[in-house]
C-alpha positions in Angstrom: -24.2 15.2 -11.9 -27.5 13.8 -11.0 -27.8 10.2 -9.7 -30.0 9.2 -12.7 -27.2 10.0 -15.2 -25.9 6.6 -14.6 -27.8 3.4 -15.1 -27.0 0.6 -12.7 -28.4 -2.9 -13.0 -28.6 -4.7 -9.7 -28.2 -8.1 -11.3 -24.8 -7.3 -12.8 -21.6 -7.8 -10.8 -19.5 -4.7 -10.0 -15.9 -4.2 -9.0 -14.9 -2.5 -5.8 -11.3 -1.2 -5.7 -9.8 -0.7 -2.2 -6.5 1.0 -1.6 -4.5 0.3 1.5 -1.6 2.4 2.7 1.6 0.8 3.8 1.3 -0.2 7.5 3.8 -0.2 10.4 5.0 -3.7 9.3 6.4 -2.4 6.0 8.1 0.5 7.8 9.7 -1.9 10.3 10.9 -4.2 7.5 12.4 -1.3 5.7 14.1 0.0 8.9 15.6 -3.4 9.6 17.0 -3.7 6.0 18.4 -0.1 6.2 20.0 -0.8 9.6 21.6 -4.0 8.2 23.0 -2.2 5.2 24.3 0.6 7.4 26.2 -2.0 9.5 27.6 -3.7 6.4 28.9 -0.4 4.9 30.0 1.3 8.1 33.8 2.0 8.3 35.6 -0.5 10.5 37.6 1.1 13.3 
């Protein structure tokens, strides 16, 4: 497509959508929850 196929008006606001991937913090929280559940459900010896 050519650039002039779309008409943009500089005075009108526009929306920018940013996507973020899950970081190391989310991974660590998930690992901690998983470890806690593993300890709760581990067989007692």
